N, C-alpha and C positions, 0 to 999 in steps of 0.2 A: 260177648253179650251186647245186643243192640236194643235201643229203646223201643217199646211196643208201638209208639206213635210214628215211627219211621221204618219202612221196609228195610230188611238187611242189605239188599243190593244197593239201595239208595244211600244208606248210611256209609257203607264201605266206599262207594264211588265218591261221596263227598269228602270223606277222610283222606282219600288218596288223591284228591284234587282233580279227578278225571271228569270230563263232561259226560253227562248222561241225561237224556230227555226226561226220564222219570224224576231225576233229582231236580232238574230245573222246574218242572211242574210243582214238585213238593215245596220248593223254596218260594215260588210265586204265590202258592196257597198260603204259606206261613206269613208272607208279607201282607197279603190281603186280610188275613184274620187279625193281625196286629193293627192294621189300619182301621178296620171296623170297630175294634175295641176302643181305640183312641177317639174315633168319631162319636161313639156312644158316650164315652166319658165326657166329651165336650158338651153334648146335649144335656147330660145329667148335671154338669156343673152350671150351665146356663140356667136350668130350671131351679136349682138350689140357691143360686145367687141372684135370682131375678130382681130382688128388692134393691140390690146394690148397683144394678145397671140402669142407665137412663131409659125412659120409655121408648125413645126412638131406636136405641140400640137393640132392645129386646124385640120390638116390632120388626125391625129389619132382619134380625136373626130368624124369626119365625117365618117371614116371607121367603127368605133364602132357603131355609130348610124345606119348605113346601115345594119350591122350585126344584130342588134336588130330588125330592120324592117323585115328582111328576116325570122328571127325566129318567129316573130309575125304572118307572113303570113302562116307559116307552122303549128303552133299550138298556137292560141291566148290564150287558157286557161292556158297552161303551162307557157307562158311568163307572163301572168297576175300574176300567182302564184309567180314567181321570183320577179317581180316589187313590189308586196305587202309584200315581206319579210321585217321584221322590220328594219334591218340595211340599206336597200335601202332608207328608209325614213330618217334615221339619216344622211346618206351620202348626200342626196339631201339638207337637211336643213343646214348642215354645209357648203356645197359648195355655196349655195345661200346667206349665211350670211357672207361669206368671202370677204375680200377687193379685188378690181380689181387688176389685174396684177398677180404677182407670187403666191400670196396666193390663188387666185381663180384657177389658172392654176394647182396648186398642187393637187387639188381634181379631175380634169377631167380624169386622167388615170383610175380611179376606174370604169368608164363606161365600160371599156374593160371587166372587170370581170363580170359585170352585163350582158353584151351582150353575153359573152361566156356561162355563166350559162343559159341564156335564150335559146341559140342555143342548148346546150347540152340537156336541158329539152324538147325541141321541137323535138329532134331527128336529128338535123342538125348541129352537132358539126363542127366547122371550120377546115380546113386543112392548113398546112403550119406553118410558124413561127409566134409566137405571142410575142410581146414585153411585158415583165413583169417588170415594174418599180421597182427598188430596189430588183429585183429577186423574187418578190411576186405578184402572181395573185390570188386575192380573189374572189371566186365565191359565191355570197350570197345564203345561204341555202344549199350549197353543200360542200364547203371546201376551202382549199387554196392550190395553187401549187407553190412550191419554186424551184428556179433554181439559182445556184451560178453564172451562166454565164449571168443572166439577161434576158434570153428569154426561152420560152417554145414552144414545138411542140404540135400541135393537129392534130390527124390523124383520118380519117373516115374509111370507108370500111364496110365489112359485120359485123353484130352483133352490140352490143352497141358501141357508140362512145367511143374513148379512148383519154385521155389527157396524155401527157407524158412530164416529165421534163428531159431534156437532152435525154439519150437513154433508160431510165428505164420506163417500162410501169406502168400505174396505171389506171385500167379500171373504168369508171364511168357509172353506170346504169342511163340512162336519165329518167326513170320512177320514181325512188326513190331517186336519188342523192347519192346512196351508192356505195362503191367499192366492195361490195359483199353482200351475204345474211345475214351475221352476223352483228348485230347492235352494237356489242361491240367494244372495243378498236382496233385500227388498228394493223395489224400484221407486223412483221419485213419487209416482202417484200413491203408492202404498205409504210412503213416509208422510206425505202430505195429509193423509186421512186421519192421522192420529193412531192408526193401528200398526203395530209392529209384530210380525209373526216370528215365532221361533223357526230357525232354519234347520232342516234335516241334513245330517251328514250322509255322504253317498254310500249306497249299498245296503241300506236297512232303514229302520224307523227311529234310530237314535237321533236326538236333536242336540244342537249346540245351544245350551241355555245360558244366555248372557243377559236375561231380562227379569226373571222372576225375583221378587223382593226377598223370598225366603231361600234362595239358592245357596247363600253363604250366611252363617250366623253374623249378627251385627258386630260381634267381638272379633270376627275374622277366624282364620284357620291356623293352627300350629302355634308353636312358642313365639313366633314372630308376628302372630295375629295377621296373617296375610289376608287382604280383602279380596272381594270379587274384582275381576278385571272390568275396566270401564267398557260398557257395552258399545259406546260410540267409537271405540278404537279396536274392537274385536276384528281380527284379520280372518274373516270367514274363509276366504280362498286358501289361505295357508293351512288353517285347521282342516279343511276338507281334503286338501292334497295329502297331508300327513296321515289323516285318518284312512284314506283310500290305500295308501302304501302300507300302513300298519295292518289293515285287514288282509291285504294280499300276502304279507309276510306271515301272519298267523295261519292263513289258509294253506300256504306252502309248507309250514312247519307242522301244524296239527289242525286239520280242518274242523274238528269238533270244537275247538276254541272259538272259531268265528261264530258258529251256531249258538254257543253259550253266550258269547258277548252280545250278539244281536238280541237274545231273549232276555238277558238280565240287565244290560246297561241301557237305561232309558234316556239318560242325558249325560253330556260332558259339560262341565261348568268351568269356564276359564277363570283362573286365579291371576291376580296381579303378578307381573313378572318380577324376577329378582332371584339371586342365588346366595343371599346372605345366610348366616347361621340361623337355623330355626325356621327358615322358609321352606315349606314342603313342596316337592315337585308333584306330589299327588296325595289325595286324601279321600276318605269316605266317612260320612256321618252315619252313626248308628241309627239315627232317626230317619235317615233318608237313603236306605239301600237302593242301589240302582243308579245312583248319581256318582260319576267320577269327577272329583274336583282336582284340577291340575293346571299348572302353568303351561304355556306353550312348550310342547316337547321339542328337544333339540333336533330330533330326527324321527323317522318312522320306527326304528327299533326301540327307542325310548318310549314312544307312545304305546307300542305293542306290549312292552313290559309293564307299563303303568296300567294298562287295561286289565291284564291278567292279575297283577298284584291287587288292584282295587276291587276287581270283581270278586276275588276271594275274601276280601274283607266283608263285602256285601253278603256273600254266601254264608259266612260264619255268623254274621249278625242275624240273618234270616233264620238259620238253623237254631240259633240260640233262643228264638221266640217259641220254637216248638219243643226243644230239648234242652234241659239244663246241663251244661257241661262243667261248670265251675260252681263251687259254693263260696260264700263270703269268707274272706281272709285278708290279711294285711301284709303278707310277706312280699318283699321286693327282691327282684333278681336282675342281674346285669345281662344284657344281650349285646351281641357284637354290632348290631345295626343301629343302636341308639346310645347316646352318651348318658342318659338318665336311667336309673334303675326302674324296672317295670313290674307291676303286679302280675299275678299268674294269668288272668284273662288277657292282658296285653301281650304277655309272652306267647300265649297260644295264638292270638291273632297274628303276631309277627311271624312266628314259625310257620303257620299255615300259609300265609301269603308268600313267604319265601320258598316254601316247599313247592308251591304251584309254579314259581319261576324256575326252580331246579328241574321240574318236569318239562317245562317249555324248553329250557336250554339243552337238556339232554336230548330231546327230539330234534332240536335245531342242529346239533352236532352230527346227527345221523341222516338228516333230510337231504335228499339229492337235489331238490329243485330250489334251494335257497341260495342267495348270494354268498360267496366265499367270506366276505367281511362279516356277515351275520353269523356264519358258522364259527368263525374265529372268536368273535365277541362272545357268543354263547359258551364256547369252551372255557374262555378266561373267567367268565362270571360263574359258571358252574363250579370250577375249581375253587374259586374264592369263597363261595357261600355254602358249599356242601358241608364243610366242617362246622361252620357257624350254626347252621340249622340243626345239625346233629347235637351240638352242645345245648341248644335251647330245648330240644326234645328230651335230652337227659334231665334237664331241670324239671320239665313237666312230668316225666316218669317218676321222679322222686317226690313230687308235691303231694300233700294230703288235702289240697284244695280242689281236686278234681272229683266230680261225681263218678258213679259207676259208668255212666254213659261217656263221660269225659275221658276216663281211663281207656275205654274201648276205642274211642276216637283217636287218642294219642297213639295207642298201640298200632292201629291201622296206618297212621301217619308214619310211624317209625318203620313199619314194614315196607312202605313205599319208598321211604328215604333209603333204606338198605338196598332195595331192588334197583334204584337209580344208580347207586354206587357200583353194583355188580355190572350193570349195563355199561357204565363208563369204563370199567376195567376191561371188559370184553371188547370194547371198541378200540382200545389202544393197541 
């Protein structure tokens, strides 16, 4: 049984962790639907709580909303791309969860950066002065504009729109969000302008986001509350090199994974380094699907595994917006990959992400064009995790906290898990 809102082939492909263009399209549609729901909720809350906002904050919000609407009329697809960027979801979630009054009002100025990014991407960059709270205007998916005077100028005219901090120019290409054709680190002139562009990782449109203020929650990530990496110390060339090698490894192992990664991973967010207890090597925020938060990977295989693992957290989070897989419950269960007992939704998330890795490792063992060390690593990890994933799936099978759709999903997961075991036995 599959839910009526998801085609059967898409549901099965998702449950079995296999890349499928139709599944990718369905997930992106679910992400956008959720994003628009949150944006509407923000507008409703501002209207309902207008009396508790300062007149300036309410006026600025209305102006920024109007700019967003004008951009949408000019190029709806470009604006959708901005709104679906992961940090926009993180911002909306934090804003809507904040207390009324000053705490809520503090999040509202970020709409200006969202609106300006949308306007730039639509080819309709605004002109005149723009207030930049605390001297920072963050444009999701594009970069940040800093100004010591607390304001920025945006000027249009012939050619690509330009955003400037004080009097120094920093051109922004509205089609790519870059300040020039080079995807590498910013040059001295770019740095001097106050504009810092996000840098694309090679081979696609994924960016290394070490700038957006909402890229990592203020409390940090994981039990050790790991913070975002210091953007001034981000080793772009090292990240780009490992990203390039990881994509090549995925392509040689399972080409569909590269296509899926390019379509679903919008950003890689560097976390502060460290290997202490509780510090995650990778993470995904439910509010920001499409962002892979990770420390500098030790090597290309680790990054490839992190990308597959975290992409599947994003996939399940996006699917959960369209289909209810679990019902409320409080039962905790032990899983092999975590020291702390986990509720059923977390068991499902972990089993799903590890099943995707089993699929990857199984294919790496049989791939002819991969390095021998990758094949050996894959074989070792497949053997280590296959039984662990099977135990987690057994927990889910016995749980009464799954919906009908959830049971169908787990049943397909179990079927794929069993088929991977058969493939492993046949290859020995």
